C-alpha positions as CSV (number, residue, x, y, z in Angstrom):
1,M,0.0,0.0,0.0
2,Q,1.1,3.5,-0.7
3,A,1.5,6.2,2.0
4,G,-1.8,7.6,3.1
5,A,-3.6,4.4,2.3
6,T,-7.0,3.8,3.9
7,D,-9.0,0.7,4.9
8,A,-11.1,1.2,1.7
9,S,-8.0,1.3,-0.5
10,L,-6.7,-1.8,1.2
11,T,-9.9,-3.6,0.5
12,A,-9.8,-2.5,-3.1
13,A,-6.2,-3.8,-3.4
14,L,-7.2,-7.2,-1.9
15,H,-10.1,-7.5,-4.3
16,S,-7.9,-6.7,-7.2
17,S,-5.0,-9.0,-6.2
18,F,-7.0,-12.1,-5.2
19,D,-10.1,-11.8,-7.4
20,G,-10.8,-15.2,-8.9
21,H,-8.9,-17.2,-6.3
22,A,-10.8,-20.2,-5.1
23,S,-10.4,-19.4,-1.5
24,Y,-11.1,-15.7,-1.7
25,G,-14.5,-14.0,-2.1
26,T,-16.2,-10.6,-2.1
27,P,-19.2,-10.3,0.2
28,R,-22.4,-9.1,-1.4
29,I,-23.0,-6.5,1.3
30,G,-20.2,-4.2,2.5
31,A,-17.8,-5.3,-0.3
32,D,-15.9,-2.0,0.1
33,S,-14.9,-2.8,3.7
34,A,-14.8,-6.6,4.0
35,F,-13.5,-9.7,2.3
36,T,-14.2,-13.5,2.6
37,I,-11.7,-16.3,3.1
38,G,-12.5,-19.9,2.5
39,H,-11.1,-21.9,5.4
40,F,-11.1,-25.7,5.9
41,G,-14.1,-25.4,8.2
42,G,-16.1,-22.9,6.2
43,R,-16.0,-19.4,4.7
44,V,-15.4,-16.4,7.1
45,T,-15.9,-12.8,6.3
46,Y,-13.5,-10.3,7.7
47,S,-13.9,-6.5,8.2
48,V,-10.9,-4.4,7.4
49,A,-11.9,-1.7,9.8
50,G,-8.7,-0.7,11.7
51,F,-6.4,-3.2,9.7
52,L,-3.8,-0.6,8.8
53,S,-3.6,1.1,12.2
54,K,-3.4,-2.2,14.0
55,N,-0.7,-3.4,11.7
56,K,1.5,-0.5,12.8
57,D,1.1,-1.1,16.5
58,A,4.5,-1.3,18.1
59,L,5.7,-2.5,21.5
60,F,7.7,-0.1,23.6
61,A,11.4,-1.1,23.7
62,E,11.2,-1.5,27.5
63,L,8.4,-4.1,27.3
64,P,10.4,-6.9,25.5
65,S,13.3,-6.4,27.9
66,T,11.0,-6.6,30.9
67,M,9.5,-9.8,29.5
68,R,12.9,-11.3,29.0
69,A,13.5,-10.8,32.7
70,S,10.4,-12.9,33.6
71,A,10.8,-15.6,36.1
72,S,8.9,-17.9,33.7
73,P,11.4,-19.6,31.3
74,F,8.7,-19.9,28.7
75,V,7.8,-16.2,28.8
76,A,11.4,-15.2,28.8
77,Q,12.1,-17.5,25.7
78,L,9.2,-15.9,23.8
79,F,10.8,-12.5,24.0
80,S,14.4,-13.6,23.7
81,E,16.7,-11.8,21.3
82,A,17.0,-14.9,19.2
83,A,13.2,-15.1,18.9
84,E,13.0,-11.4,18.0
85,Q,15.6,-11.9,15.4
86,R,13.7,-14.8,13.8
87,R,10.6,-12.7,13.7
88,Q,12.4,-9.8,12.0
89,Q,14.0,-12.1,9.4
90,A,10.6,-13.2,8.1
91,P,10.6,-13.8,4.3
92,S,10.0,-10.6,2.5
93,G,7.0,-10.1,0.2
94,D,9.1,-10.1,-2.9
95,G,10.1,-13.7,-2.6
96,G,8.3,-17.0,-3.0
97,A,4.9,-16.6,-4.6
98,A,5.4,-12.9,-5.3
99,A,8.5,-13.7,-7.4
100,A,6.4,-16.0,-9.5
101,G,3.9,-13.3,-10.1
102,K,1.4,-14.5,-7.6
103,P,-0.1,-12.1,-5.0
104,T,0.6,-12.8,-1.4
105,A,-1.4,-11.5,1.6
106,T,1.7,-10.1,3.2
107,N,3.0,-7.9,0.4
108,V,-0.3,-6.0,0.1
109,N,-0.2,-3.9,3.2
110,E,3.2,-4.2,4.9
111,G,5.3,-2.0,2.7
112,P,5.0,1.4,4.5
113,A,4.9,-0.1,8.0
114,R,8.3,-1.8,7.6
115,R,9.9,1.5,6.6
116,V,8.9,3.6,9.5
117,S,12.0,4.6,11.6
118,H,12.3,4.9,15.3
119,S,12.9,8.7,14.9
120,R,9.3,9.1,13.9
121,R,8.0,7.2,16.9
122,A,10.3,9.1,19.2
123,G,9.3,12.5,17.8
124,G,12.7,13.1,16.5
125,G,12.9,15.8,13.8
126,G,15.8,17.0,11.9
127,G,16.9,14.2,9.5
128,G,20.4,13.6,8.2
129,S,23.0,16.2,8.9
130,G,25.0,16.2,5.7
131,G,27.2,13.3,4.6
132,G,28.8,12.9,8.1
133,G,25.6,12.4,10.0
134,K,24.2,8.9,10.8
135,K,21.6,8.0,8.3
136,R,20.9,4.6,9.7
137,A,17.2,4.1,10.5
138,T,16.0,1.1,12.4
139,Q,13.3,-0.7,10.5
140,F,9.9,-0.9,12.1
141,V,8.6,-4.4,12.0
142,S,4.8,-4.4,11.5
143,V,2.4,-6.7,13.4
144,G,1.8,-8.7,10.2
145,S,5.5,-9.2,9.7
146,Q,6.0,-10.4,13.2
147,F,3.1,-12.9,12.9
148,R,4.5,-14.1,9.6
149,G,7.9,-14.6,11.1
150,S,6.4,-16.6,14.0
151,I,4.4,-18.8,11.7
152,A,7.5,-19.4,9.5
153,S,9.5,-20.4,12.6
154,L,6.7,-22.7,13.8
155,V,6.4,-24.4,10.3
156,G,10.2,-24.9,10.3
157,T,10.1,-26.5,13.7
158,L,7.2,-28.8,12.8
159,G,8.9,-29.7,9.4
160,A,12.0,-30.9,11.2
161,T,10.0,-33.3,13.4
162,Q,7.7,-36.3,13.1
163,S,4.6,-34.9,14.7
164,H,1.6,-36.7,16.0
165,F,-1.5,-34.7,16.6
166,V,-4.4,-35.3,18.9
167,R,-7.7,-33.7,17.8
168,C,-9.4,-32.1,20.8
169,I,-13.2,-31.7,20.5
170,K,-14.9,-29.0,22.6
171,P,-17.9,-30.8,24.2
172,N,-20.0,-27.7,24.9
173,E,-20.1,-23.9,24.7
174,V,-20.2,-23.4,28.5
175,R,-16.9,-24.9,29.3
176,G,-18.6,-27.3,31.7
177,P,-17.2,-30.7,32.7
178,F,-19.1,-33.9,31.8
179,V,-21.5,-31.9,29.6
180,L,-21.8,-33.0,26.0
181,W,-23.7,-31.0,23.3
182,P,-24.0,-33.5,20.4
183,A,-24.6,-30.8,17.8
184,V,-21.5,-28.8,18.8
185,A,-19.3,-31.9,18.9
186,L,-20.7,-33.2,15.5
187,A,-19.9,-29.9,13.8
188,Q,-16.3,-30.0,14.9
189,L,-16.0,-33.7,13.8
190,R,-17.2,-32.7,10.4
191,C,-14.9,-29.8,10.1
192,C,-11.9,-31.9,11.1
193,A,-12.8,-34.6,8.6
194,V,-12.9,-37.1,11.4
195,L,-16.2,-38.6,10.1
196,E,-14.7,-39.0,6.7
197,A,-11.7,-40.8,8.2
198,V,-14.0,-43.1,10.1
199,R,-16.0,-43.8,6.9
200,V,-12.8,-44.8,5.1
201,S,-11.8,-47.1,8.0
202,Q,-15.2,-48.7,8.0
203,A,-14.9,-49.3,4.2
204,G,-11.8,-51.5,4.9
205,F,-9.0,-49.1,4.0
206,P,-7.4,-48.3,7.4
207,T,-3.9,-49.4,6.4
208,R,-1.8,-48.4,3.5
209,I,1.2,-50.5,2.7
210,P,3.7,-49.6,-0.1
211,F,3.5,-51.9,-3.1
212,D,7.0,-53.4,-2.8
213,E,6.4,-54.2,0.9
214,L,3.0,-55.7,0.1
215,L,4.6,-57.8,-2.7
216,S,7.3,-59.1,-0.5
217,R,5.0,-59.9,2.4
218,Y,2.5,-61.9,0.3
219,A,4.8,-63.1,-2.5
220,M,3.6,-66.7,-2.0
221,L,0.1,-65.6,-3.1
222,R,1.0,-63.8,-6.3
223,P,0.0,-65.5,-9.5
224,R,2.8,-67.2,-11.6
225,L,3.3,-65.7,-15.0
226,P,3.9,-68.0,-18.0
227,A,7.6,-68.5,-18.4
228,A,7.5,-68.1,-22.2
229,A,5.4,-64.9,-22.1
230,G,8.4,-62.5,-22.4
231,A,10.7,-64.7,-24.4
232,S,8.6,-65.9,-27.3
233,G,8.8,-62.8,-29.3
234,G,12.5,-63.1,-30.2
235,G,12.4,-66.4,-32.1
236,G,11.4,-67.2,-35.7
237,G,14.0,-65.3,-37.8
């Protein structure tokens, strides 16, 4: 987005960039201030009200240092300098899909936010003082960039492991123990494709064995091919 962009111009840019994508939609009502994303569990419409201002929210420098001094090792690790560096080194919008000419959600609205210097936040005026003055400006990392960096770090961690997941189903909407709302549980099972997995298992396909392993395990049962089937074509001359 250009400097001086508004929520309406952001919406227009999103519509223009992602129009025609199977997972993107334009709502019939309020199309100038909302967009729809098709998630696994269904389509969700988002309002862009405040998107740009929230994307520029910044933590005061003292807050991360305070959190790093937390007595909780987990909290201190979340705000460690290494974690902060990983967040700031998130892939830029000009790589990956963008390099192939495909629009990405991150390169639509993060341009100006990443170029805001600390001097602006601190109220510093005066700019560079000739060639000898320091012109280095610390990049401001937007909320979207930090989130993207966190997701990239998480995906990298998961990709280096052999993960096993347990699907947790919320039994009710009141957070009460030993209370089951069948309709609520059923909707979650459908969204998580658990019912489809059960259907496949009931059909008799719970196990998938590679062909070579199947062949070696049940070699005694395989039919015998005629010995002359492959050699009979070369004779005659």
